MARNU-726444 format. One record per atom (N, C-alpha, C): residue number from 1; residue in three letters; x, y, z. Coordinates in pm, whole numbers, plus 50000, padded with zeros to 5 digits. Each point is the difference from the previous one (the first is absolute). Last residue first. Example, Ala and Ser with C-alpha at 12.3 -4.5 7.8 and 13.67 -1.06 7.14 Angstrom:
<sites>
{site 2; Ser; {51285; 49775; 50708}};
{site 2; Ser; {50082; 50119; 50006}};
{site 2; Ser; {49923; 50109; 50073}};
{site 1; Ala; {50029; 49428; 49993}};
{site 1; Ala; {49911; 50119; 50000}};
{site 1; Ala; {50090; 50120; 50000}};
</sites>
This chain:
<sites>
{site 184; Thr; {52066; 48804; 51781}};
{site 184; Thr; {50018; 49904; 49890}};
{site 184; Thr; {50070; 50057; 49883}};
{site 183; Val; {49906; 50271; 50383}};
{site 183; Val; {50077; 49883; 50046}};
{site 183; Val; {50028; 49907; 49884}};
{site 182; Asn; {49725; 50392; 49948}};
{site 182; Asn; {50140; 50036; 50013}};
{site 182; Asn; {50086; 49881; 50040}};
{site 181; Leu; {49525; 49956; 49964}};
{site 181; Leu; {50054; 50029; 49868}};
{site 181; Leu; {50149; 50034; 50008}};
{site 180; Ile; {49757; 49932; 50400}};
{site 180; Ile; {50011; 49874; 49927}};
{site 180; Ile; {50066; 50024; 49865}};
{site 179; Arg; {49903; 50378; 50260}};
{site 179; Arg; {50108; 49922; 50061}};
{site 179; Arg; {50019; 49867; 49925}};
{site 178; Thr; {49646; 50287; 49871}};
{site 178; Thr; {50130; 50054; 49962}};
{site 178; Thr; {50114; 49919; 50060}};
{site 177; Leu; {49493; 49960; 50022}};
{site 177; Leu; {50086; 49896; 49947}};
{site 177; Leu; {50140; 50048; 49969}};
{site 176; Gly; {49653; 50218; 50387}};
{site 176; Gly; {49992; 49954; 49862}};
{site 176; Gly; {50102; 49896; 49964}};
{site 175; Leu; {50040; 50412; 50376}};
{site 175; Leu; {49893; 49906; 49971}};
{site 175; Leu; {50014; 49952; 49856}};
{site 174; Glu; {50338; 50226; 50407}};
{site 174; Glu; {49964; 49989; 49859}};
{site 174; Glu; {49893; 49894; 49984}};
{site 173; His; {50285; 50176; 50396}};
{site 173; His; {49861; 50043; 49983}};
{site 173; His; {49960; 50004; 49853}};
{site 172; Lys; {50417; 49842; 50222}};
{site 172; Lys; {50003; 50117; 49912}};
{site 172; Lys; {49862; 50059; 49977}};
{site 171; Glu; {50046; 49623; 50290}};
{site 171; Glu; {50116; 50083; 50033}};
{site 171; Glu; {50001; 50128; 49919}};
{site 170; Ile; {49673; 49649; 49946}};
{site 170; Ile; {49973; 50078; 50121}};
{site 170; Ile; {50120; 50085; 50040}};
{site 169; Asp; {49783; 49782; 49536}};
{site 169; Asp; {50130; 50020; 50062}};
{site 169; Asp; {49981; 50091; 50120}};
{site 168; Val; {49676; 49655; 49708}};
{site 168; Val; {50000; 50124; 50076}};
{site 168; Val; {50135; 50010; 50071}};
{site 167; Val; {49753; 49711; 49561}};
{site 167; Val; {50110; 50017; 50094}};
{site 167; Val; {49987; 50137; 50067}};
{site 166; Val; {49664; 49616; 49749}};
{site 166; Val; {50029; 50143; 50011}};
{site 166; Val; {50104; 50017; 50110}};
{site 165; Asp; {49786; 49574; 49875}};
{site 165; Asp; {50110; 50041; 49912}};
{site 165; Asp; {50022; 50151; 49996}};
{site 164; Ala; {49539; 49889; 50199}};
{site 164; Ala; {50100; 49896; 49977}};
{site 164; Ala; {50100; 50050; 49895}};
{site 163; Gly; {49766; 50392; 50257}};
{site 163; Gly; {49957; 49879; 49933}};
{site 163; Gly; {50112; 49901; 49984}};
{site 162; Pro; {49949; 50372; 50408}};
{site 162; Pro; {50049; 49983; 49863}};
{site 162; Pro; {49953; 49867; 49942}};
{site 161; Val; {49792; 50340; 50371}};
{site 161; Val; {50027; 49857; 49988}};
{site 161; Val; {50048; 49979; 49856}};
{site 160; Met; {49940; 50445; 50363}};
{site 160; Met; {50021; 49946; 49866}};
{site 160; Met; {50033; 49851; 50009}};
{site 159; Leu; {49738; 50430; 50309}};
{site 159; Leu; {50084; 49880; 49993}};
{site 159; Leu; {50009; 49951; 49856}};
{site 158; Leu; {49848; 50422; 50350}};
{site 158; Leu; {50007; 49977; 49857}};
{site 158; Leu; {50103; 49889; 49979}};
{site 157; Lys; {49924; 50144; 50431}};
{site 157; Lys; {49861; 49997; 49953}};
{site 157; Lys; {49992; 49979; 49849}};
{site 156; Asp; {50381; 50066; 50344}};
{site 156; Asp; {49963; 49864; 49958}};
{site 156; Asp; {49853; 49991; 49959}};
{site 155; Glu; {50275; 50402; 50121}};
{site 155; Glu; {49897; 49950; 50091}};
{site 155; Glu; {49955; 49858; 49969}};
{site 154; Ser; {50328; 50248; 49733}};
{site 154; Ser; {50053; 49983; 50136}};
{site 154; Ser; {49897; 49945; 50098}};
{site 153; Asp; {49990; 49873; 49471}};
{site 153; Asp; {49996; 50124; 50077}};
{site 153; Asp; {50045; 49971; 50143}};
{site 152; Leu; {49980; 49658; 49673}};
{site 152; Leu; {50039; 50110; 49914}};
{site 152; Leu; {49993; 50136; 50070}};
{site 151; Ala; {50075; 49442; 50130}};
{site 151; Ala; {49929; 50123; 50034}};
{site 151; Ala; {50054; 50112; 49912}};
{site 150; Phe; {49976; 49447; 49900}};
{site 150; Phe; {50084; 50116; 50027}};
{site 150; Phe; {49913; 50121; 50030}};
{site 149; Val; {50015; 49414; 49965}};
{site 149; Val; {49915; 50118; 49999}};
{site 149; Val; {50086; 50117; 50046}};
{site 148; Gly; {50120; 49498; 49741}};
{site 148; Gly; {50003; 50088; 50116}};
{site 148; Gly; {49900; 50112; 49986}};
{site 147; Val; {49992; 49463; 49811}};
{site 147; Val; {50043; 50136; 49967}};
{site 147; Val; {50000; 50084; 50128}};
{site 146; Gly; {49836; 49531; 49940}};
{site 146; Gly; {50145; 50010; 49989}};
{site 146; Gly; {50051; 50136; 49954}};
{site 145; Thr; {49543; 49799; 50113}};
{site 145; Thr; {50036; 50014; 49859}};
{site 145; Thr; {50151; 50013; 49979}};
{site 144; Gln; {49816; 49961; 50443}};
{site 144; Gln; {49950; 49886; 49923}};
{site 144; Gln; {50041; 50006; 49853}};
{site 143; Glu; {50105; 50360; 50292}};
{site 143; Glu; {50077; 49882; 50039}};
{site 143; Glu; {49957; 49878; 49920}};
{site 142; Cys; {49755; 50395; 49942}};
{site 142; Cys; {50133; 50012; 49940}};
{site 142; Cys; {50089; 49882; 50036}};
{site 141; Met; {49572; 50033; 50200}};
{site 141; Met; {49984; 49974; 49858}};
{site 141; Met; {50137; 50005; 49929}};
{site 140; Val; {49985; 50120; 50452}};
{site 140; Val; {49976; 49857; 49985}};
{site 140; Val; {49989; 49962; 49852}};
{site 139; Arg; {50037; 50457; 50102}};
{site 139; Arg; {50125; 49932; 50031}};
{site 139; Arg; {49986; 49848; 49984}};
{site 138; Leu; {49614; 50273; 49953}};
{site 138; Leu; {50090; 50015; 49886}};
{site 138; Leu; {50131; 49926; 50021}};
{site 137; Glu; {49699; 50014; 50360}};
{site 137; Glu; {49943; 49919; 49893}};
{site 137; Glu; {50087; 50007; 49874}};
{site 136; Arg; {50111; 50278; 50361}};
{site 136; Arg; {50027; 49859; 50032}};
{site 136; Arg; {49950; 49908; 49889}};
{site 135; Arg; {49898; 50457; 49961}};
{site 135; Arg; {50144; 49979; 49980}};
{site 135; Arg; {50037; 49854; 50027}};
{site 134; Cys; {49559; 50135; 50094}};
{site 134; Cys; {50022; 49995; 49854}};
{site 134; Cys; {50148; 49975; 49969}};
{site 133; Ala; {49881; 50066; 50450}};
{site 133; Ala; {49945; 49872; 49953}};
{site 133; Ala; {50022; 49985; 49849}};
{site 132; Gln; {50120; 50410; 50200}};
{site 132; Gln; {50093; 49894; 50040}};
{site 132; Gln; {49951; 49862; 49951}};
{site 131; Gln; {49716; 50369; 49933}};
{site 131; Gln; {50119; 50012; 49914}};
{site 131; Gln; {50100; 49888; 50032}};
{site 130; His; {49630; 50041; 50279}};
{site 130; His; {49961; 49941; 49872}};
{site 130; His; {50114; 50009; 49898}};
{site 129; Ser; {50054; 50207; 50419}};
{site 129; Ser; {49998; 49854; 50018}};
{site 129; Ser; {49961; 49929; 49870}};
{site 128; Glu; {49993; 50476; 50008}};
{site 128; Glu; {50136; 49948; 50009}};
{site 128; Glu; {50003; 49848; 50015}};
{site 127; Met; {49656; 50375; 49835}};
{site 127; Met; {49988; 49859; 50039}};
{site 127; Met; {50138; 49936; 50003}};
{site 126; His; {49873; 50453; 49842}};
{site 126; His; {49968; 49992; 50142}};
{site 126; His; {49989; 49856; 50050}};
{site 125; Val; {50117; 50090; 49536}};
{site 125; Val; {50074; 50097; 50081}};
{site 125; Val; {49975; 49980; 50149}};
{site 124; Leu; {49927; 49753; 49541}};
{site 124; Leu; {49971; 49953; 50137}};
{site 124; Leu; {50073; 50089; 50101}};
{site 123; Thr; {50058; 50063; 49537}};
{site 123; Thr; {49856; 50022; 50023}};
{site 123; Thr; {49959; 49955; 50140}};
{site 122; Arg; {50446; 49938; 49823}};
{site 122; Arg; {49976; 50135; 50052}};
{site 122; Arg; {49852; 50029; 50022}};
{site 121; Leu; {50261; 49603; 49818}};
{site 121; Leu; {49924; 49989; 50125}};
{site 121; Leu; {49967; 50137; 50058}};
{site 120; Asp; {50155; 49748; 49509}};
{site 120; Asp; {49986; 50129; 50067}};
{site 120; Asp; {49909; 49983; 50122}};
{site 119; Val; {50333; 49696; 49643}};
{site 119; Val; {49886; 49993; 50094}};
{site 119; Val; {49999; 50130; 50080}};
{site 118; Ile; {50207; 49795; 49511}};
{site 118; Ile; {50015; 50106; 50101}};
{site 118; Ile; {49874; 49997; 50085}};
{site 117; Val; {50259; 49626; 49653}};
{site 117; Val; {49879; 50051; 50065}};
{site 117; Val; {50040; 50106; 50103}};
{site 116; Thr; {50182; 49728; 49520}};
{site 116; Thr; {50042; 50065; 50123}};
{site 116; Thr; {49878; 50069; 50059}};
{site 115; Asp; {50037; 49552; 49656}};
{site 115; Asp; {49952; 50136; 50027}};
{site 115; Asp; {50059; 50051; 50131}};
{site 114; Gly; {50053; 49548; 49804}};
{site 114; Gly; {50102; 50101; 49972}};
{site 114; Gly; {49958; 50142; 50025}};
{site 113; Gln; {49778; 49554; 50086}};
{site 113; Gln; {50003; 50027; 49855}};
{site 113; Gln; {50103; 50105; 49963}};
{site 112; Ile; {49921; 49895; 50456}};
{site 112; Ile; {50060; 49882; 49937}};
{site 112; Ile; {50008; 50020; 49848}};
{site 111; Val; {49777; 50326; 50249}};
{site 111; Val; {50143; 50006; 50029}};
{site 111; Val; {50072; 49883; 49934}};
{site 110; Arg; {49527; 50015; 49980}};
{site 110; Arg; {50060; 50103; 49914}};
{site 110; Arg; {50151; 50007; 50020}};
{site 109; Gln; {49754; 49711; 50280}};
{site 109; Gln; {49992; 49953; 49861}};
{site 109; Gln; {50067; 50098; 49905}};
{site 108; Ala; {49959; 50125; 50454}};
{site 108; Ala; {50100; 49894; 49983}};
{site 108; Ala; {49998; 49946; 49857}};
{site 107; Ile; {49669; 50311; 50124}};
{site 107; Ile; {50130; 50066; 49991}};
{site 107; Ile; {50109; 49897; 49975}};
{site 106; Glu; {49569; 49844; 50085}};
{site 106; Glu; {50009; 50057; 49865}};
{site 106; Glu; {50133; 50072; 49979}};
{site 105; Arg; {49919; 49830; 50430}};
{site 105; Arg; {50002; 49886; 49906}};
{site 105; Arg; {50013; 50051; 49856}};
{site 104; Thr; {49947; 50305; 50370}};
{site 104; Thr; {50137; 49953; 49977}};
{site 104; Thr; {50006; 49882; 49903}};
{site 103; His; {49673; 50420; 50122}};
{site 103; His; {49982; 49866; 49946}};
{site 103; His; {50137; 49945; 49958}};
{site 102; Ile; {49822; 50368; 50382}};
{site 102; Ile; {50090; 49988; 49886}};
{site 102; Ile; {49995; 49855; 49955}};
{site 101; Arg; {49641; 50346; 50292}};
{site 101; Arg; {50074; 49875; 49982}};
{site 101; Arg; {50092; 50013; 49880}};
{site 100; His; {49638; 50305; 50201}};
{site 100; His; {50138; 50017; 50048}};
{site 100; His; {50080; 49870; 49995}};
{site 99; Lys; {49551; 50102; 49823}};
{site 99; Lys; {50000; 49935; 50131}};
{site 99; Lys; {50140; 49998; 50060}};
{site 98; Ser; {49926; 50184; 49567}};
{site 98; Ser; {49906; 50072; 50087}};
{site 98; Ser; {49992; 49939; 50140}};
{site 97; Asp; {50456; 49900; 49752}};
{site 97; Asp; {49865; 50017; 49946}};
{site 97; Asp; {49910; 50071; 50101}};
{site 96; Pro; {50551; 50066; 49949}};
{site 96; Pro; {49895; 49920; 50067}};
{site 96; Pro; {49863; 50030; 49941}};
{site 95; Lys; {50407; 50059; 49673}};
{site 95; Lys; {49968; 50061; 50129}};
{site 95; Lys; {49887; 49920; 50062}};
{site 94; Val; {50395; 49983; 49567}};
{site 94; Val; {49896; 49935; 50080}};
{site 94; Val; {49979; 50081; 50127}};
{site 93; Tyr; {50245; 49996; 49473}};
{site 93; Tyr; {49977; 50082; 50119}};
{site 93; Tyr; {49881; 49940; 50074}};
{site 92; Arg; {50390; 49817; 49611}};
{site 92; Arg; {49864; 50001; 50055}};
{site 92; Arg; {49996; 50085; 50127}};
{site 91; Leu; {50302; 49903; 49526}};
{site 91; Leu; {50013; 50058; 50133}};
{site 91; Leu; {49858; 50019; 50052}};
{site 90; Ala; {50188; 49623; 49625}};
{site 90; Ala; {49930; 50125; 50028}};
{site 90; Ala; {50038; 50049; 50139}};
{site 89; Arg; {50119; 49621; 49550}};
{site 89; Arg; {50016; 50043; 50139}};
{site 89; Arg; {49929; 50134; 50019}};
{site 88; Asn; {50016; 49783; 49579}};
{site 88; Asn; {49978; 49884; 50086}};
{site 88; Asn; {50022; 50032; 50147}};
{site 87; Pro; {49824; 50284; 49528}};
{site 87; Pro; {50102; 49983; 50103}};
{site 87; Pro; {49969; 49880; 50089}};
{site 86; Arg; {49874; 50064; 49474}};
{site 86; Arg; {49937; 50004; 50132}};
{site 86; Arg; {50108; 49978; 50106}};
{site 85; Ile; {50034; 50217; 49500}};
{site 85; Ile; {50048; 49889; 50082}};
{site 85; Ile; {49938; 50015; 50138}};
{site 84; Ser; {49907; 50182; 49471}};
{site 84; Ser; {49976; 50022; 50142}};
{site 84; Ser; {50040; 49874; 50077}};
{site 83; Val; {50187; 50210; 49532}};
{site 83; Val; {49936; 49881; 50055}};
{site 83; Val; {49983; 50023; 50150}};
{site 82; Arg; {50032; 50364; 49590}};
{site 82; Arg; {50058; 49952; 50126}};
{site 82; Arg; {49920; 49882; 50051}};
{site 81; Ile; {50106; 50255; 49507}};
{site 81; Ile; {49899; 49931; 50080}};
{site 81; Ile; {50068; 49945; 50124}};
{site 80; Gly; {50162; 50450; 49728}};
{site 80; Gly; {50005; 49854; 50000}};
{site 80; Gly; {49894; 49943; 50091}};
{site 79; His; {50046; 50465; 49919}};
{site 79; His; {50127; 49957; 50058}};
{site 79; His; {50010; 49848; 50005}};
{site 78; Asn; {49729; 50410; 49713}};
{site 78; Asn; {49987; 49864; 50050}};
{site 78; Asn; {50136; 49953; 50049}};
{site 77; Ala; {49938; 50419; 49785}};
{site 77; Ala; {49938; 50006; 50133}};
{site 77; Ala; {49988; 49862; 50063}};
{site 76; Leu; {50165; 50075; 49553}};
{site 76; Leu; {50098; 50042; 50098}};
{site 76; Leu; {49943; 50011; 50141}};
{site 75; Asp; {49889; 49696; 49555}};
{site 75; Asp; {49929; 50088; 50092}};
{site 75; Asp; {50096; 50037; 50112}};
{site 74; His; {50055; 49813; 49484}};
{site 74; His; {50068; 50007; 50129}};
{site 74; His; {49928; 50102; 50086}};
{site 73; Phe; {49889; 49674; 49548}};
{site 73; Phe; {49966; 50124; 50070}};
{site 73; Phe; {50062; 49996; 50138}};
{site 72; Pro; {50099; 49751; 49487}};
{site 72; Pro; {49988; 49989; 50146}};
{site 72; Pro; {49974; 50137; 50062}};
{site 71; Glu; {49825; 49885; 49501}};
{site 71; Glu; {50123; 50038; 50068}};
{site 71; Glu; {49982; 49982; 50151}};
{site 70; Gly; {49663; 49945; 49644}};
{site 70; Gly; {50077; 49881; 50032}};
{site 70; Gly; {50131; 50029; 50069}};
{site 69; Asp; {49627; 50303; 49869}};
{site 69; Asp; {50091; 49971; 49889}};
{site 69; Asp; {50083; 49875; 50024}};
{site 68; Pro; {49698; 50177; 50334}};
{site 68; Pro; {49924; 49945; 49887}};
{site 68; Pro; {50087; 49968; 49878}};
{site 67; Thr; {50244; 49971; 50470}};
{site 67; Thr; {49922; 50104; 49934}};
{site 67; Thr; {49920; 49940; 49887}};
{site 66; Ile; {50151; 49729; 50451}};
{site 66; Ile; {50043; 50028; 49864}};
{site 66; Ile; {49907; 50106; 49942}};
{site 65; Pro; {50176; 49792; 50528}};
{site 65; Pro; {49896; 50044; 49907}};
{site 65; Pro; {50060; 50038; 49864}};
{site 64; Gly; {50296; 49654; 50269}};
{site 64; Gly; {49918; 50112; 50043}};
{site 64; Gly; {49894; 50036; 49897}};
{site 63; Asn; {50367; 49667; 49977}};
{site 63; Asn; {49882; 49948; 50070}};
{site 63; Asn; {49904; 50111; 50040}};
{site 62; Trp; {50427; 49878; 49622}};
{site 62; Trp; {49927; 50105; 50073}};
{site 62; Trp; {49875; 49943; 50062}};
{site 61; Val; {50273; 49727; 49727}};
{site 61; Val; {50083; 50044; 50112}};
{site 61; Val; {49923; 50099; 50087}};
{site 60; Gln; {49803; 49832; 49603}};
{site 60; Gln; {50020; 49887; 50090}};
{site 60; Gln; {50080; 50042; 50122}};
{site 59; Thr; {49896; 50281; 49620}};
{site 59; Thr; {49903; 50004; 50109}};
{site 59; Thr; {50018; 49884; 50095}};
{site 58; Gln; {50329; 50285; 49656}};
{site 58; Gln; {49964; 49864; 50037}};
{site 58; Gln; {49908; 50004; 50121}};
{site 57; Val; {50020; 50391; 49632}};
{site 57; Val; {50063; 49961; 50126}};
{site 57; Val; {49954; 49860; 50034}};
{site 56; Pro; {50044; 50216; 49490}};
{site 56; Pro; {49909; 49969; 50112}};
{site 56; Pro; {50079; 49953; 50122}};
{site 55; Ile; {50160; 50353; 49619}};
{site 55; Ile; {50024; 49862; 50039}};
{site 55; Ile; {49909; 49967; 50118}};
{site 54; Pro; {49855; 50372; 49635}};
{site 54; Pro; {50088; 49983; 50116}};
{site 54; Pro; {50012; 49851; 50034}};
{site 53; Gln; {49921; 50165; 49492}};
{site 53; Gln; {49926; 49964; 50121}};
{site 53; Gln; {50096; 49992; 50118}};
{site 52; Pro; {50073; 50321; 49553}};
{site 52; Pro; {50025; 49869; 50060}};
{site 52; Pro; {49919; 49979; 50127}};
{site 51; Gln; {49822; 50299; 49586}};
{site 51; Gln; {50094; 50014; 50112}};
{site 51; Gln; {50019; 49865; 50066}};
{site 50; Val; {49865; 50149; 49482}};
{site 50; Val; {49959; 49917; 50114}};
{site 50; Val; {50106; 50015; 50108}};
{site 49; Val; {49809; 50249; 49521}};
{site 49; Val; {50106; 50002; 50100}};
{site 49; Val; {49949; 49922; 50121}};
{site 48; Glu; {49881; 50030; 49442}};
{site 48; Glu; {49955; 49974; 50136}};
{site 48; Glu; {50120; 49998; 50093}};
{site 47; Ile; {49837; 50188; 49481}};
{site 47; Ile; {50112; 49970; 50089}};
{site 47; Ile; {49944; 49983; 50141}};
{site 46; Thr; {49776; 49926; 49486}};
{site 46; Thr; {49990; 50067; 50130}};
{site 46; Thr; {50117; 49956; 50087}};
{site 45; Pro; {50028; 50014; 49447}};
{site 45; Pro; {49950; 49921; 50114}};
{site 45; Pro; {50001; 50081; 50128}};
{site 44; Glu; {49924; 50234; 49515}};
{site 44; Glu; {50109; 49944; 50078}};
{site 44; Glu; {49944; 49920; 50118}};
{site 43; Glu; {49841; 50176; 49482}};
{site 43; Glu; {49956; 49972; 50137}};
{site 43; Glu; {50113; 49930; 50074}};
{site 42; Val; {49914; 50339; 49550}};
{site 42; Val; {50089; 49901; 50061}};
{site 42; Val; {49959; 49981; 50146}};
{site 41; Glu; {49789; 50326; 49715}};
{site 41; Glu; {49952; 49865; 49978}};
{site 41; Glu; {50086; 49895; 50068}};
{site 40; Ala; {50046; 50503; 49970}};
{site 40; Ala; {49939; 49944; 50119}};
{site 40; Ala; {49958; 49856; 49984}};
{site 39; Pro; {50424; 50263; 49743}};
{site 39; Pro; {49855; 49990; 49998}};
{site 39; Pro; {49948; 49924; 50123}};
{site 38; Ala; {50452; 50291; 50038}};
{site 38; Ala; {49954; 49876; 49936}};
{site 38; Ala; {49849; 49996; 50000}};
{site 37; Asn; {50356; 50322; 50175}};
{site 37; Asn; {49902; 50039; 49898}};
{site 37; Asn; {49952; 49879; 49922}};
{site 36; Thr; {50297; 50024; 50401}};
{site 36; Thr; {50041; 49944; 49871}};
{site 36; Thr; {49913; 50046; 49884}};
{site 35; Leu; {49933; 50155; 50461}};
{site 35; Leu; {50144; 49989; 49982}};
{site 35; Leu; {50039; 49958; 49859}};
{site 34; Arg; {49540; 50031; 50130}};
{site 34; Arg; {50062; 50132; 50007}};
{site 34; Arg; {50149; 49992; 49972}};
{site 33; Gln; {49752; 49600; 50027}};
{site 33; Gln; {49963; 50076; 49880}};
{site 33; Gln; {50068; 50135; 50001}};
{site 32; Asn; {50045; 49720; 50382}};
{site 32; Asn; {50078; 49950; 49886}};
{site 32; Asn; {49970; 50079; 49874}};
{site 31; Ala; {49750; 50098; 50386}};
{site 31; Ala; {50140; 50038; 50022}};
{site 31; Ala; {50086; 49955; 49884}};
{site 30; Ser; {49547; 49875; 50001}};
{site 30; Ser; {50012; 50144; 49976}};
{site 30; Ser; {50143; 50048; 50022}};
{site 29; Arg; {49898; 49545; 50090}};
{site 29; Arg; {49991; 50031; 49858}};
{site 29; Arg; {50020; 50148; 49974}};
{site 28; Glu; {49979; 49855; 50447}};
{site 28; Glu; {50121; 49951; 49938}};
{site 28; Glu; {50002; 50035; 49850}};
{site 27; Gln; {49616; 50097; 50257}};
{site 27; Gln; {50111; 50088; 50039}};
{site 27; Gln; {50128; 49959; 49930}};
{site 26; Thr; {49624; 49730; 49933}};
{site 26; Thr; {49980; 50130; 49938}};
{site 26; Thr; {50111; 50096; 50035}};
{site 25; Glu; {49976; 49558; 50195}};
{site 25; Glu; {50047; 50001; 49862}};
{site 25; Glu; {49988; 50138; 49938}};
{site 24; Pro; {50080; 49914; 50539}};
{site 24; Pro; {49892; 50003; 49900}};
{site 24; Pro; {50057; 50014; 49858}};
{site 23; Ile; {50242; 49756; 50408}};
{site 23; Ile; {50007; 50131; 49937}};
{site 23; Ile; {49892; 50002; 49892}};
{site 22; Lys; {50027; 49708; 50472}};
{site 22; Lys; {49989; 50002; 49855}};
{site 22; Lys; {50010; 50143; 49950}};
{site 21; Thr; {50125; 49676; 50463}};
{site 21; Thr; {49983; 50137; 49949}};
{site 21; Thr; {49999; 49995; 49848}};
{site 20; Val; {49902; 49649; 50440}};
{site 20; Val; {50044; 50012; 49861}};
{site 20; Val; {49969; 50140; 49953}};
{site 19; Val; {50099; 49775; 50506}};
{site 19; Val; {49909; 50083; 49922}};
{site 19; Val; {50058; 50016; 49860}};
{site 18; Gly; {50213; 49768; 50381}};
{site 18; Gly; {49914; 49919; 49914}};
{site 18; Gly; {49902; 50080; 49918}};
{site 17; Ala; {50182; 50241; 50422}};
{site 17; Ala; {50062; 49880; 49946}};
{site 17; Ala; {49898; 49922; 49918}};
{site 16; Asp; {49962; 50425; 50266}};
{site 16; Asp; {49978; 49995; 49857}};
{site 16; Asp; {50057; 49874; 49936}};
{site 15; Pro; {50043; 50105; 50471}};
{site 15; Pro; {49856; 50001; 49972}};
{site 15; Pro; {49970; 49990; 49851}};
{site 14; Asp; {50419; 49796; 50291}};
{site 14; Asp; {49974; 50100; 49897}};
{site 14; Asp; {49852; 50000; 49968}};
{site 13; Pro; {50231; 49861; 50485}};
{site 13; Pro; {49948; 49947; 49874}};
{site 13; Pro; {49965; 50113; 49904}};
{site 12; Leu; {50402; 50061; 50355}};
{site 12; Leu; {49853; 49998; 49999}};
{site 12; Leu; {49951; 49939; 49870}};
{site 11; Gly; {50463; 50121; 50160}};
{site 11; Gly; {49952; 49869; 50041}};
{site 11; Gly; {49850; 49988; 50006}};
{site 10; Phe; {50301; 50372; 49851}};
{site 10; Phe; {49952; 50006; 50139}};
{site 10; Phe; {49945; 49867; 50048}};
{site 9; Phe; {50162; 50032; 49557}};
{site 9; Phe; {50107; 50056; 50082}};
{site 9; Phe; {49960; 50002; 50147}};
{site 8; Gln; {49686; 49880; 49668}};
{site 8; Gln; {50089; 49890; 50035}};
{site 8; Gln; {50114; 50048; 50088}};
{site 7; Trp; {49704; 50322; 49833}};
{site 7; Trp; {49928; 49913; 50092}};
{site 7; Trp; {50089; 49885; 50046}};
{site 6; Leu; {50159; 50300; 49668}};
{site 6; Leu; {49999; 50062; 50133}};
{site 6; Leu; {49932; 49909; 50102}};
{site 5; Asn; {50194; 49740; 49583}};
{site 5; Asn; {49936; 50131; 50013}};
{site 5; Asn; {50001; 50047; 50144}};
{site 4; Gly; {50376; 49673; 49743}};
{site 4; Gly; {49873; 50003; 50073}};
{site 4; Gly; {49942; 50140; 50006}};
{site 3; Met; {50310; 49795; 49601}};
{site 3; Met; {50014; 50077; 50124}};
{site 3; Met; {49864; 50008; 50066}};
{site 2; Leu; {50218; 49620; 49654}};
{site 2; Leu; {49896; 50098; 50027}};
{site 2; Leu; {50026; 50070; 50132}};
{site 1; Met; {50335; 49756; 49625}};
{site 1; Met; {49959; 49999; 50139}};
{site 1; Met; {49897; 50111; 50020}};
</sites>
């Protein structure tokens, strides 16, 4: 049984693997002549020491980078390839445009897709009647889409329209899917 070397102990490839070591004939002859006082005419064969080759790693299992020696290279800084998943819902922030209008048709399309919309009427500070008109327009849009509109502040200037399949618990003031997940 062969005992592994230091490189194999640490699991690293042996840099000297497969190197043939030859003992020069002149050194061997001079050592034999001194010990036996034999004549120099006897020629002995060259002794070759061959170190065992490391067992190759199966490259079929390893999908990562490989060193020039064919060994798998483990990059500790690489945390794996992350597949970017495009979200299908979003939180949208809407405020009146330059003509102080809110585009409820586009908001309704986003709400039906599942987006939650926050409508900010705080830019209409000195236009109370215009704020009321925007609230009415949002209320009509919510009735048509089948969702509710919620005030997030005491002055009703910051309104939330939850998207389709978004649950709003008005008793515990919880937003999101936690109630659905706990019921099922």
